[in-house]
C-alpha positions in Angstrom: 33.0 -6.3 49.0 29.9 -7.9 47.5 27.1 -10.1 48.8 28.6 -13.1 47.1 31.7 -12.8 49.4 29.4 -13.2 52.4 27.6 -16.1 50.9 30.9 -17.9 50.1 31.9 -17.7 53.8 28.5 -18.3 55.3 27.5 -21.3 53.2 24.3 -22.2 51.4 22.0 -23.7 54.0 18.5 -22.4 53.4 15.4 -22.8 55.4 12.0 -22.2 53.7 8.4 -22.5 54.5 5.3 -22.4 52.4 2.7 -19.6 52.8 0.0 -22.2 53.7 2.1 -23.6 56.6 0.9 -23.1 60.2 2.8 -20.4 62.0 3.4 -22.9 64.8 5.3 -25.2 62.4 7.4 -22.3 61.2 8.2 -21.1 64.7 9.3 -24.7 65.6 11.6 -24.8 62.6 13.1 -21.4 63.6 13.7 -22.6 67.1 15.1 -26.0 66.2 17.7 -24.4 63.8 18.3 -21.3 65.9 17.5 -19.0 63.0 15.6 -15.7 63.0 14.0 -15.9 59.6 12.4 -18.2 57.0 12.0 -17.5 53.3 8.4 -18.1 52.2 8.4 -20.0 48.9 5.7 -21.2 46.6 6.3 -23.2 43.4 10.0 -22.3 43.6 9.4 -18.5 43.8 10.0 -16.2 46.8 6.7 -14.8 47.9 7.6 -13.4 51.4 9.8 -13.4 54.4 8.9 -14.5 58.0 11.1 -13.2 60.8 10.8 -13.2 64.5 9.4 -9.6 64.2 6.3 -10.9 62.3 6.0 -13.9 64.7 6.0 -11.6 67.8 3.4 -9.3 66.2 1.1 -12.3 65.4 1.5 -13.7 69.0 0.6 -10.3 70.5 -2.4 -10.0 68.2 -3.6 -13.5 69.2 -3.4 -12.8 72.9 -0.1 -14.5 73.5 -0.7 -17.6 71.4 0.2 -18.7 67.9 -3.1 -20.5 67.4 -4.1 -21.6 63.9 -2.4 -18.7 62.2 -1.0 -19.4 58.8 2.3 -18.0 57.6 0.6 -16.1 54.7 -1.4 -14.0 57.0 1.6 -12.6 58.9 4.6 -12.7 56.5 6.2 -9.7 54.9 5.0 -10.1 51.3 7.4 -7.5 49.9 10.8 -8.2 51.5 13.9 -6.4 50.5 16.1 -8.5 48.2 19.5 -8.2 46.7 21.7 -10.0 44.2 25.1 -11.7 44.7 26.6 -8.7 43.0 25.1 -6.1 45.3 27.7 -4.0 47.2 27.8 -4.5 50.9 27.5 -0.8 51.6 24.3 -0.7 49.5 22.9 -3.6 51.5 23.7 -1.8 54.7 21.8 1.3 53.5 18.9 -0.8 52.4 18.7 -2.7 55.6 19.0 0.4 57.8 16.4 2.2 55.8 13.8 -0.5 56.3 14.9 -1.8 59.7 15.4 -5.2 58.0 17.5 -7.8 59.8 17.4 -10.4 57.0 17.6 -10.1 53.2 17.1 -12.9 50.7 19.7 -13.0 47.9 18.3 -13.7 44.5 20.1 -14.4 41.2 17.2 -13.8 38.8 14.4 -15.9 40.4 16.8 -18.3 42.1 17.2 -18.0 45.8 20.9 -18.1 46.6 20.8 -17.5 50.4 19.8 -15.1 53.1 22.1 -12.6 54.7 21.5 -11.1 58.1 22.5 -7.7 59.4 24.9 -9.6 61.6 26.6 -11.1 58.5 26.9 -7.7 57.0 28.3 -6.1 60.2 30.8 -9.0 60.6 32.1 -8.7 57.1 32.6 -4.9 57.5 34.5 -5.4 60.7 36.7 -8.1 59.2 37.4 -5.9 56.2 38.3 -3.0 58.4 40.6 -5.2 60.6 42.4 -6.5 57.5 42.9 -2.9 56.2 44.2 -1.8 59.7 46.7 -4.7 59.7 47.9 -3.8 56.2 48.3 -0.2 57.1 50.2 -1.0 60.3 52.5 -3.4 58.4 53.1 -0.7 55.8 53.9 1.9 58.4 56.2 -0.5 60.3 58.1 -1.3 57.1 58.3 2.3 56.0 61.7 2.8 54.3 64.0 5.1 56.3 65.4 7.9 54.2 69.0 8.7 55.0 69.9 12.4 55.1 71.3 13.6 51.9 75.1 13.9 52.1 76.5 17.4 51.9 
């Protein structure tokens, strides 16, 4: 299974923010759309990733407030990325290795979407369920061999 399979099911809705945006605006967008990340874009290029992890760290640093913080000062400026052709097992290894919950998908420089650890886990479980159903059907339909006549 490849990342493109997840994107095909998930859809292509993307939420982005500019690095100069106020963190408060970004947090509002995340809350309004019930999302855990925003891709940080400038001039059509991915320059970072903002997740609830960076937001929480910024709030703690600011004594419990967002204040006048800008996205650029708290974003992950070197996020993990993958391509639509990346194998899901490789994505799992990458995400686990960096404790990443969200990963932008790039085709060249074009942002194709964002996949979450939830998306990856869901796809793996669905693939395993399908395989289990096929194996059970195969076993159930196993041809019965008749004893050789003597």
